[in-house]
Structure formats: structure tokens, C-alpha cells
C-alpha positions in Angstrom: 0.6 -28.8 -26.2 1.8 -25.7 -28.4 3.3 -23.1 -26.3 1.9 -19.7 -27.3 4.1 -16.7 -27.6 2.7 -13.4 -25.8 4.0 -10.0 -25.5 4.9 -8.3 -22.5 2.0 -5.7 -23.4 -1.1 -8.0 -23.3 -3.5 -4.8 -23.9 -5.3 -5.3 -27.3 -5.2 -2.1 -29.5 -9.0 -1.9 -29.8 -9.2 -0.7 -26.4 -9.8 3.0 -26.1 -9.6 4.4 -22.6 -10.5 8.1 -23.6 -14.3 6.6 -23.7 -14.0 5.3 -20.3 -16.8 7.1 -17.9 -15.3 8.1 -14.6 -11.6 7.7 -15.3 -9.6 10.9 -13.9 -6.1 11.3 -14.6 -3.9 11.8 -11.8 -6.5 11.0 -9.1 -4.3 9.4 -6.8 -1.3 11.4 -7.4 -1.2 13.0 -3.9 -1.1 9.7 -2.2 1.7 8.5 -4.2 3.6 11.9 -3.7 3.2 11.0 0.2 4.4 7.7 -0.1 3.7 4.7 1.9 5.2 3.5 5.3 3.9 -0.3 5.7 5.3 -2.7 8.0 4.4 -6.1 8.1 4.0 -8.0 11.7 4.5 -11.3 12.2 1.6 -13.5 12.4 2.1 -14.2 16.3 2.5 -10.2 16.8 -0.5 -9.3 14.7 -2.7 -11.7 16.6 -2.2 -9.6 19.9 -3.8 -6.5 18.3 -7.7 -6.5 17.0 -6.8 -3.7 14.5 -4.5 -0.9 13.2 -5.6 1.7 16.0 -4.3 -0.6 18.7 -1.1 -1.1 17.1 -0.8 2.3 16.6 -2.0 3.1 20.3 0.5 0.5 21.6 3.4 1.8 19.7 2.8 5.5 20.9 2.6 4.4 24.5 6.0 2.6 24.0 7.7 5.5 22.1 6.3 7.9 25.1 7.9 5.4 27.6 11.1 5.3 26.0 11.6 7.9 22.8 14.0 6.5 20.0 17.4 8.0 19.8 17.3 11.3 18.1 13.5 12.1 18.9 13.9 12.7 22.5 
């Protein structure tokens, strides 16, 4: 089989994004500026909670019982 060379940018030059309807420049910039705070749970830990609210509630209860150093 013949190997085909590809450029890192695979967008074709005929795409004209100015003609796209509904596109809004900077739509998610505020979310981006706030940043994210994601924590991946191990499978066994995630299985103990039905949803994100349950995880947050459990963590808040733990924080009230024993605040982390610097937050008390």
C-alpha cells in the first residue's frame, strides 16, 4: 500500500467560516477564563455515588468534619 503524505492542517482551503450561520466568536471565552477543576475518580469510588451532586455533598460533609489545613 502506498503511504499518503498529510499536512498537520487538514482543513481544505475552500472552507469559508465567515458563511457559517450561528457561529459566535468568543462564545465560550468566559468559561475558558474561569478554567476547569476536574478530578477523575477511580472506578470503585465512582460506583459509590449516583451522580456529581452526591460526590460534592459527601466532600462538603467531610470538609465540615475535618477542614483541610489552611481552610480552618
